[in-house]
C-alpha positions as CSV (number, residue, x, y, z in Angstrom):
1,M,65.9,7.5,76.3
2,V,67.7,8.0,79.6
3,A,68.9,11.5,81.2
4,W,70.3,11.9,84.4
5,R,72.5,14.8,86.5
6,G,76.0,13.7,87.2
7,I,77.1,12.0,90.2
8,G,78.7,13.6,92.8
9,G,79.9,17.8,92.3
10,D,79.0,17.1,88.6
11,Q,76.0,19.0,87.6
12,R,76.0,18.4,84.1
13,I,73.1,16.9,82.4
14,W,74.0,13.2,80.7
15,Y,72.3,11.3,78.4
16,T,71.8,7.7,76.5
17,A,69.3,6.3,73.8
18,A,68.6,2.8,72.3
19,Q,66.9,1.8,69.1
20,V,63.8,0.4,69.4
21,E,61.7,-1.7,66.6
22,S,58.2,0.5,66.3
23,S,56.6,-2.6,64.7
24,V,56.8,-4.6,68.1
25,D,55.5,-4.1,71.4
26,Q,59.0,-5.5,73.8
27,P,62.5,-5.6,72.6
28,T,63.2,-9.0,71.8
29,G,67.0,-8.9,73.3
30,P,68.6,-6.7,75.5
31,L,68.4,-2.9,74.4
32,Q,71.8,-1.6,72.8
33,W,72.6,1.6,74.9
34,S,74.6,4.4,73.2
35,A,77.6,5.6,74.9
36,Q,76.5,8.5,77.6
37,K,77.0,12.1,76.7
38,I,76.6,15.5,78.2
39,V,73.8,17.4,76.6
40,D,75.0,20.6,74.5
41,G,74.6,24.0,75.5
42,G,76.3,23.8,79.5
43,G,73.2,23.4,81.2
44,V,73.7,22.2,84.8
45,T,71.0,21.4,87.5
46,D,71.2,19.9,91.0
47,L,68.0,17.9,90.3
48,S,66.7,15.1,88.3
49,P,65.9,16.7,84.8
50,S,62.5,15.8,82.9
51,L,62.1,14.0,79.1
52,A,58.9,14.0,77.1
53,V,58.5,13.6,73.4
54,V,55.8,15.2,71.6
55,R,54.5,13.4,68.7
56,N,54.4,14.7,65.1
57,G,53.0,12.8,62.3
58,S,55.8,9.6,62.1
59,G,58.0,11.1,64.0
60,G,58.4,13.2,67.6
61,L,60.4,15.7,69.1
62,I,62.4,15.2,72.2
63,H,61.9,17.8,74.7
64,L,64.7,18.2,78.4
65,A,63.4,20.3,81.1
66,W,65.5,21.0,84.0
67,K,66.0,23.8,87.0
68,G,69.3,25.9,87.3
69,A,71.8,24.9,89.8
70,G,71.5,26.5,93.3
71,S,70.0,29.3,93.6
72,D,69.1,29.5,90.0
73,T,65.0,28.5,90.1
74,S,64.5,28.9,86.6
75,V,63.5,26.0,84.3
76,H,65.3,26.1,80.8
77,H,64.2,24.3,78.0
78,A,66.2,22.1,75.2
79,T,64.9,20.0,72.0
80,L,66.5,17.4,70.3
81,S,65.1,16.3,66.6
82,S,67.7,13.8,66.0
83,R,70.3,11.7,68.1
84,A,72.9,12.6,65.0
85,Q,71.8,16.4,65.8
86,P,72.8,18.3,69.0
87,W,70.5,19.4,71.9
88,Q,68.8,22.9,70.7
89,V,68.6,25.2,74.0
90,L,65.9,27.3,74.2
91,G,66.4,29.5,77.1
92,T,64.1,29.7,80.4
93,V,60.8,28.7,80.5
94,P,58.7,32.4,81.6
95,G,57.0,32.5,84.5
96,V,58.4,29.5,86.0
97,S,59.9,29.5,89.4
98,T,60.9,26.0,91.5
99,V,63.0,24.6,93.8
100,R,62.1,21.0,93.1
101,S,62.3,18.4,89.8
102,P,59.7,20.0,87.0
103,T,57.6,17.6,85.0
104,L,57.4,17.5,81.4
105,T,54.3,15.9,79.9
106,A,52.7,15.5,75.9
107,G,49.5,17.8,75.9
108,L,47.6,18.3,79.2
109,S,44.8,20.4,79.1
110,D,44.8,21.2,75.4
111,P,43.0,19.9,72.2
112,A,42.8,16.2,71.6
113,F,46.1,15.0,69.1
114,A,47.4,19.0,69.1
115,P,51.4,18.6,69.3
116,T,51.4,20.6,72.6
117,L,54.1,19.8,75.5
118,S,53.1,20.8,79.3
119,L,55.4,21.8,82.0
120,V,53.6,21.2,85.9
121,W,55.6,22.3,88.9
122,P,55.1,23.1,92.2
123,V,55.3,26.8,93.7
124,P,58.1,27.4,96.4
125,G,56.5,27.5,99.5
126,G,53.2,26.8,98.4
127,Q,50.5,24.5,98.0
128,N,49.8,25.1,94.8
129,I,50.9,23.2,91.3
130,Y,51.1,24.8,88.3
131,Y,51.5,24.1,84.3
132,T,51.7,26.0,81.3
133,N,51.2,24.7,77.7
134,Y,54.3,25.2,75.0
135,F,52.0,25.4,71.6
136,G,53.2,25.0,68.2
137,G,56.7,25.2,69.1
138,S,56.9,28.9,69.3
139,S,55.1,29.8,73.3
140,W,54.2,28.7,76.4
141,S,51.1,30.2,77.8
142,N,50.7,32.2,81.0
143,P,51.1,29.8,84.2
144,A,48.0,28.5,85.8
145,P,47.1,26.9,89.3
146,I,45.9,22.9,88.5
147,V,44.7,21.9,92.2
148,G,46.0,22.5,95.6
149,G,49.1,20.2,96.3
150,S,52.4,20.6,97.8
151,A,55.9,21.5,97.5
152,A,56.5,18.3,96.1
153,A,57.5,17.5,92.2
154,P,54.5,16.0,90.3
155,V,54.3,13.1,88.1
156,A,51.6,12.6,85.1
157,T,50.2,10.5,82.9
158,E,48.5,12.0,79.8
159,G,45.4,10.0,78.3
160,A,45.0,12.3,74.8
161,N,48.3,11.7,74.4
162,D,47.7,7.7,73.8
163,G,46.1,8.7,70.5
164,Y,42.5,7.5,72.0
165,S,39.4,9.0,72.2
166,T,39.5,9.0,76.0
167,L,41.0,12.9,77.2
168,N,41.9,11.7,80.4
169,D,44.8,12.7,82.2
170,L,46.0,12.5,85.6
171,L,48.7,14.0,88.3
172,A,50.6,12.5,91.4
173,W,52.6,13.9,94.3
174,Q,54.0,13.2,97.7
175,G,52.5,15.2,100.3
176,S,54.1,18.3,101.5
177,G,56.7,18.5,104.6
178,N,56.5,15.6,106.7
179,D,53.2,14.2,104.7
180,T,54.5,10.9,102.8
181,R,51.3,10.0,101.2
182,I,50.7,10.0,98.2
183,F,47.9,11.8,96.4
184,Y,46.2,12.3,92.9
185,T,43.9,14.2,91.1
186,V,42.2,13.7,87.5
187,D,41.4,15.8,84.5
188,Q,38.6,13.8,83.1
189,D,37.0,14.5,78.5
190,R,38.3,18.3,79.7
191,S,35.8,18.5,82.5
192,G,38.5,20.3,85.4
193,W,40.6,19.4,87.6
194,Q,39.0,17.0,90.5
195,P,40.0,18.2,94.3
196,Q,42.6,16.3,95.0
197,Q,42.2,13.1,96.4
198,L,44.4,10.4,98.5
199,V,45.8,6.9,97.2
200,T,44.5,4.0,98.6
201,N,48.0,2.4,100.2
202,G,50.1,4.8,98.5
203,G,53.0,5.3,100.1
204,P,55.2,6.3,102.6
205,T,57.7,7.8,100.4
206,G,59.7,10.0,100.5
207,N,61.9,9.6,97.3
208,G,59.4,11.3,94.9
209,L,57.7,8.4,92.3
210,A,57.3,7.5,88.8
211,A,54.2,7.2,87.2
212,A,53.2,5.7,83.6
213,D,49.6,4.6,81.8
214,Y,48.3,1.6,79.8
215,V,45.3,2.0,77.6
216,Q,43.4,-1.1,76.9
217,C,40.7,-1.8,74.2
218,P,38.5,-4.1,75.5
219,N,36.2,-5.3,72.3
220,G,38.5,-3.2,69.8
221,H,37.0,0.3,71.6
222,C,40.6,1.7,73.5
223,T,38.5,3.5,76.6
224,V,40.0,2.2,79.7
225,I,43.1,3.9,81.1
226,S,44.9,2.2,83.8
227,A,47.7,5.0,85.8
228,Y,50.8,2.8,87.7
229,L,52.3,4.7,90.1
230,A,55.7,3.7,91.3
231,W,57.8,4.6,94.0
232,E,60.7,3.6,96.7
233,G,59.0,2.3,99.7
234,P,60.4,2.4,103.5
235,Q,62.7,-0.8,103.1
236,Q,64.1,0.7,99.8
237,H,61.7,-1.4,97.6
238,I,60.5,-0.4,94.9
239,E,56.6,-0.3,95.9
240,Y,53.7,0.4,93.1
241,V,49.7,0.8,92.9
242,H,47.2,0.7,90.0
243,G,44.1,1.0,88.7
244,Q,41.5,3.0,86.1
245,Y,40.8,6.2,85.3
């Protein structure tokens, strides 16, 4: 699934989806994307929305979060259980205010394999990144700081959500102000977030980041997680780095 803000003055949120066979790692042909639709409920934003899936058994629930438009610094939350159903708008996330795009991810700093959603965001005018967890689909935890960061929107990977024993999570973000370098922090096996570090050869960028992780299973033991970070470089090329965490 892909979600985005409309072009020009269109602040509505649009989405499209493609069916992928769950039994294969890679599609055998081009994906067939559905006709684009507007997210139900009248949500509007002036920034990019964020998607995440929280798995539950053989299925999962799609979550969408977005900052409000203009002076609305709240983060709004909606879910989708099936493409045949409308989006269910659940309201605003309590205690959250941001002027950047929020980041949704599955299960930061929660027990392994728990169906928990996490929201990560930078505090307006500050140098801290915060997170809150959505437990059991009913309530959000109190916002808590992660590390000294920046005012730029972060990206996240979640080792625990891969279904393996290595509980390593990673956050990365662009520096604040005129600092176009890329920084990161890791939480290894729920030991706490480490001090921020500079990504070697990361940046410069002024348009944010994308992140993904890849689990490797040497000798049948799935314990190696590689993170991939991608960004728009100075010549408008897509650049990337990767490393184990």
